[in-house]
GUTI-88416 format. One record per atom (N, C-alpha, C): x, y, z. Coordinates in pm, whole numbers, padded with zeros to 5 digits, always signed. Layout:
BEGIN
XYZ/...
//
This chain:
BEGIN
+00081-00119+00000/+00000+00000+00000/+00085+00125+00000/+00213+00115+00027/+00299+00232+00033/+00360+00266-00102/+00312+00206-00209/+00372+00227-00340/+00321+00352-00411/+00230+00427-00352/+00173+00545-00417/+00269+00661-00418/+00225+00774-00477/+00308+00893-00484/+00314+00956-00347/+00405+01045-00329/+00418+01117-00202/+00553+01089-00142/+00607+01187-00074/+00742+01176-00019/+00748+01078+00097/+00679+01106+00202/+00685+01024+00322/+00548+00965+00353/+00546+00846+00409/+00417+00790+00451/+00353+00878+00558/+00221+00886+00554/+00144+00959+00654/+00042+00865+00714/-00007+00900+00831/-00114+00822+00894/-00244+00893+00866/-00335+00824+00798/-00465+00878+00764/-00567+00817+00859/-00634+00902+00936/-00741+00855+01025/-00871+00856+00947/-00949+00750+00964/-01074+00739+00889/-01179+00665+00970/-01303+00684+00928/-01416+00609+00982/-01485+00543+00864/-01505+00412+00873/-01571+00336+00768/-01706+00286+00819/-01807+00294+00734/-01942+00250+00768/-01978+00130+00682/-02023+00022+00747/-02069-00097+00675/-02216-00118+00711/-02273-00226+00661/-02412-00261+00696/-02431-00282+00846/-02326-00328+00914/-02340-00368+01054/-02249-00293+01151/-02143-00227+01100/-02044-00169+01189/-01999-00029+01148/-01948+00041+01247/-01873+00165+01227/-01732+00133+01274/-01634+00151+01185/-01496+00114+01213/-01411+00240+01207/-01344+00272+01319/-01254+00387+01323/-01113+00334+01336/-01021+00392+01258/-00883+00349+01266/-00793+00437+01182/-00666+00399+01174/-00568+00473+01096/-00497+00380+01000/-00445+00438+00894/-00374+00363+00792/-00248+00440+00755/-00135+00371+00750/-00013+00434+00703/-00008+00419+00551/+00008+00530+00481/+00002+00530+00335/+00080+00649+00280/+00115+00642+00155/+00174+00756+00086/+00067+00839+00015/-00054+00784+00006/-00165+00857-00056/-00208+00969+00037/-00257+01078-00021/-00298+01191+00060/-00450+01203+00071/-00521+01157-00031/-00668+01171-00032/-00732+01036-00001/-00843+01042+00072/-00914+00920+00111/-00955+00838-00011/-01006+00903-00116/-01049+00826-00233/-00930+00757-00299/-00812+00819-00297/-00694+00752-00352/-00656+00631-00266/-00663+00645-00135/-00634+00533-00045/-00724+00415-00081/-00853+00442-00098/-00951+00336-00123/-00944+00282-00266/-00930+00371-00364/-00931+00328-00505/-00800+00265-00550/-00691+00301-00487/-00561+00250-00530/-00509+00137-00442/-00595+00084-00356/-00555-00028-00270/-00515-00147-00357/-00404-00208-00322/-00354-00324-00397/-00439-00449-00373/-00506-00454-00261/-00586-00570-00223/-00732-00529-00209/-00818-00626-00187/-00961-00600-00169/-00993-00563-00024/-00890-00537+00055/-00907-00502+00194/-00799-00403+00235/-00821-00337+00349/-00719-00253+00412/-00696-00306+00552/-00575-00294+00601/-00544-00329+00739/-00523-00198+00814/-00617-00168+00905/-00613-00047+00984/-00546-00074+01118/-00492+00031+01178/-00433+00025+01311/-00517+00105+01407/-00499+00078+01537/-00568+00152+01643/-00719+00155+01617/-00776+00038+01602/-00913+00023+01555/-01013+00020+01671/-01125+00090+01649/-01241+00080+01738/-01357+00038+01650/-01421-00071+01688/-01532-00129+01611/-01659-00117+01695/-01763-00058+01635/-01891-00041+01704/-02002-00093+01615/-02107-00145+01675/-02225-00184+01599/-02301-00060+01556/-02367-00064+01439/-02438+00054+01391/-02564+00082+01471/-02608-00016+01549/-02731+00004+01626/-02711+00092+01748/-02586+00120+01784/-02559+00205+01899/-02575+00136+02032/-02623+00013+02032/-02644-00061+02157/-02535-00164+02182/-02464-00202+02079/-02360-00303+02092/-02237-00244+02161/-02167-00328+02237/-02043-00285+02300/-01937-00261+02193/-01851-00165+02216/-01743-00140+02121/-01629-00236+02149/-01547-00256+02048/-01432-00348+02057/-01311-00272+02004/-01201-00278+02076/-01077-00214+02033/-00977-00322+01993/-00896-00290+01894/-00793-00384+01850/-00675-00305+01796/-00554-00359+01811/-00439-00288+01756/-00440-00286+01603/-00501-00388+01541/-00509-00397+01395/-00636-00471+01356/-00690-00438+01238/-00806-00511+01186/-00805-00503+01034/-00840-00613+00971/-00855-00617+00825/-00999-00583+00791/-01017-00485+00702/-01151-00442+00662/-01170-00471+00514/-01273-00547+00481/-01306-00581+00343/-01367-00458+00276/-01302-00406+00172/-01350-00285+00105/-01486-00306+00039/-01516-00429-00001/-01646-00457-00060/-01760-00441+00038/-01731-00451+00168/-01833-00436+00271/-01853-00291+00313/-01759-00205+00277/-01765-00064+00318/-01868+00008+00233/-01967+00069+00298/-02066+00151+00227/-02007+00287+00193/-01945+00349+00293/-01876+00477+00269/-01775+00498+00380/-01681+00588+00353/-01575+00619+00448/-01562+00771+00460/-01521+00814+00578/-01504+00956+00607/-01363+00975+00662/-01288+01070+00607/-01157+01103+00661/-01176+01196+00780/-01095+01176+00882/-01103+01260+01000/-01059+01402+00968/-00959+01417+00881/-00908+01549+00843/-00926+01567+00693/-00967+01688+00654/-00980+01719+00512/-00840+01740+00454/-00814+01678+00340/-00686+01692+00271/-00710+01776+00146/-00644+01891+00134/-00666+01972+00013/-00612+01900-00110/-00681+01918-00223/-00635+01856-00347/-00514+01932-00400/-00435+01863-00480/-00318+01923-00541/-00360+01985-00674/-00350+02118-00688/-00400+02185-00809/-00346+02128-00939/-00218+02090-00943/-00161+02039-01068/-00213+01902-01105/-00275+01831-01012/-00330+01698-01042/-00481+01702-01062/-00541+01818-01049/-00686+01832-01055/-00735+01827-01199/-00840+01748-01223/-00909+01744-01351/-01029+01837-01341/-01047+01930-01435/-01163+02020-01425/-01294+01940-01428/-01378+01968-01329/-01507+01900-01318/-01612+01999-01272/-01738+01960-01291/-01851+02044-01255/-01924+01978-01138/-01946+02053-01027/-02018+01993-00914/-02166+01976-00946/-02221+01865-00901/-02364+01836-00919/-02417+01788-00785/-02516+01859-00733/-02577+01819-00605/-02646+01684-00627/-02628+01592-00533/-02679+01458-00552/-02736+01400-00423/-02821+01302-00438/-02874+01221-00329/-02830+01078-00357/-02772+01014-00256/-02722+00879-00271/-02790+00791-00168/-02840+00676-00211/-02900+00579-00121/-02803+00463-00102/-02755+00448+00020/-02668+00338+00062/-02730+00277+00188/-02841+00205+00174/-02915+00157+00291/-02824+00091+00394/-02841+00127+00520/-02950+00207+00576/-02923+00357+00580/-02824+00405+00503/-02785+00546+00506/-02833+00620+00382/-02851+00750+00398/-02874+00841+00286/-02765+00948+00294/-02722+00996+00178/-02615+01096+00171/-02654+01201+00069/-02634+01327+00102/-02644+01434+00003/-02509+01504-00003/-02481+01567-00115/-02356+01641-00132/-02330+01665-00278/-02207+01702-00309/-02167+01733-00446/-02081+01620-00502/-02125+01561-00614/-02035+01475-00692/-01977+01565-00800/-01866+01525-00856/-01798+01610-00953/-01789+01537-01086/-01859+01593-01185/-01873+01529-01316/-01790+01602-01420/-01758+01531-01527/-01685+01593-01637/-01769+01704-01699/-01706+01815-01736/-01782+01930-01788/-01833+01908-01930/-01925+01996-01969/-01978+02003-02105/-02046+01873-02148/-02112+01808-02053/-02188+01688-02083/-02325+01702-02019/-02421+01639-02078/-02553+01630-02016/-02538+01546-01890/-02610+01578-01784/-02596+01506-01657/-02614+01356-01676/-02708+01315-01759/-02731+01173-01782/-02605+01106-01839/-02542+01171-01936/-02419+01115-01994/-02304+01116-01893/-02294+01224-01815/-02187+01234-01715/-02203+01126-01609/-02326+01096-01569/-02348+00988-01473/-02306+00853-01530/-02331+00831-01659/-02289+00706-01724/-02137+00693-01724/-02067+00806-01729/-01920+00806-01737/-01853+00806-01600/-01930+00816-01493/-01876+00821-01358/-01811+00686-01325/-01682+00687-01294/-01607+00564-01271/-01533+00572-01138/-01497+00457-01088/-01418+00447-00966/-01485+00356-00866/-01405+00280-00793/-01459+00191-00690/-01523+00276-00579/-01457+00386-00542/-01510+00480-00444/-01518+00617-00508/-01633+00683-00493/-01661+00813-00554/-01661+00919-00443/-01585+01029-00462/-01588+01134-00360/-01717+01216-00368/-01769+01250-00252/-01885+01337-00240/-01845+01447-00142/-01837+01571-00190/-01792+01682-00107/-01912+01756-00047/-01885+01831+00059/-01992+01902+00126/-02104+01807+00164/-02068+01692+00219/-02162+01581+00237/-02235+01588+00371/-02356+01537+00368/-02436+01514+00489/-02490+01372+00480/-02473+01295+00588/-02528+01160+00589/-02613+01140+00713/-02709+01047+00702/-02801+01016+00811/-02865+00882+00786/-02934+00832+00889/-03009+00708+00876/-03134+00719+00962/-03248+00729+00896/-03374+00735+00970/-03400+00603+01043/-03372+00490+00976/-03401+00360+01038/-03313+00333+01160/-03192+00392+01164/-03102+00373+01278/-03117+00486+01381/-03194+00587+01347/-03209+00702+01437/-03085+00790+01440/-03004+00787+01334/-02883+00870+01325/-02920+01005+01265/-02901+01111+01343/-02926+01246+01294/-02827+01281+01184/-02857+01387+01112/-02771+01432+01002/-02633+01473+01054/-02530+01423+00987/-02392+01455+01019/-02332+01518+00894/-02277+01639+00906/-02215+01707+00793/-02063+01695+00803/-02001+01659+00690/-01856+01641+00683/-01806+01701+00551/-01677+01736+00544/-01626+01794+00419/-01633+01698+00300/-01613+01566+00326/-01611+01471+00216/-01635+01330+00266/-01711+01252+00189/-01722+01108+00210/-01682+01041+00079/-01634+00919+00090/-01605+00837-00027/-01705+00723-00025/-01795+00720-00125/-01899+00618-00129/-01853+00499-00214/-01894+00381-00172/-01866+00260-00249/-01963+00258-00367/-01912+00284-00485/-01993+00296-00606/-02077+00171-00630/-02019+00054-00606/-02090-00072-00631/-02203-00096-00531/-02198-00032-00414/-02300-00052-00312/-02410+00055-00315/-02386+00163-00389/-02487+00270-00398/-02605+00219-00479/-02723+00224-00420/-02842+00179-00491/-02897+00286-00583/-02889+00410-00541/-02937+00522-00623/-02839+00637-00607/-02804+00699-00717/-02720+00817-00718/-02785+00910-00818/-02849+01017-00770/-02925+01101-00862/-02908+01248-00831/-02924+01335-00933/-02925+01479-00906/-03033+01510-00803/-03009+01614-00724/-03095+01640-00609/-03103+01789-00584/-03222+01833-00553/-03245+01971-00514/-03311+01967-00377/-03261+02047-00283/-03316+02047-00148/-03468+02063-00149/-03520+02135-00249/-03664+02156-00260/-03741+02030-00295/-03668+01923-00335/-03734+01797-00371/-03784+01723-00248/-03748+01770-00129/-03794+01705-00006/-03689+01618+00055/-03618+01673+00153/-03517+01593+00220/-03558+01561+00360/
//
């Protein structure tokens, strides 16, 4: 996992949400952005350090471990503890599109970034990546009783998203 760009390895703190658990931990990597950590993983899992595992129901006891292997296919979305600014010279020009994402039992709103000069329908067809960044994000779960949490960015598991659609707050949130 340390084969990415960057001078020195850094410790990235993150929280991962699955169908059953909330996993908090850190990962040593040369990647700077959470989506790069997730999309450029050499394996189908990450090994986190200083892990705290909690049930999503809020009633289960938490479990701490020095290390834990997390299956990326089980991750619905991940949140970085600290926002990492993008590197301007590596940035691809994109157009933000407000979106609603359904990742049961969670819902997420925020901005996805699509290629410019395309109809939204075509841009959605061209959206690629195992994990898609959503900036200015808010996530919640009515079924779990989780109030809205706003964060600078979440990385959603593209394969687990049931619906990803343009969204206007006036549509009823």
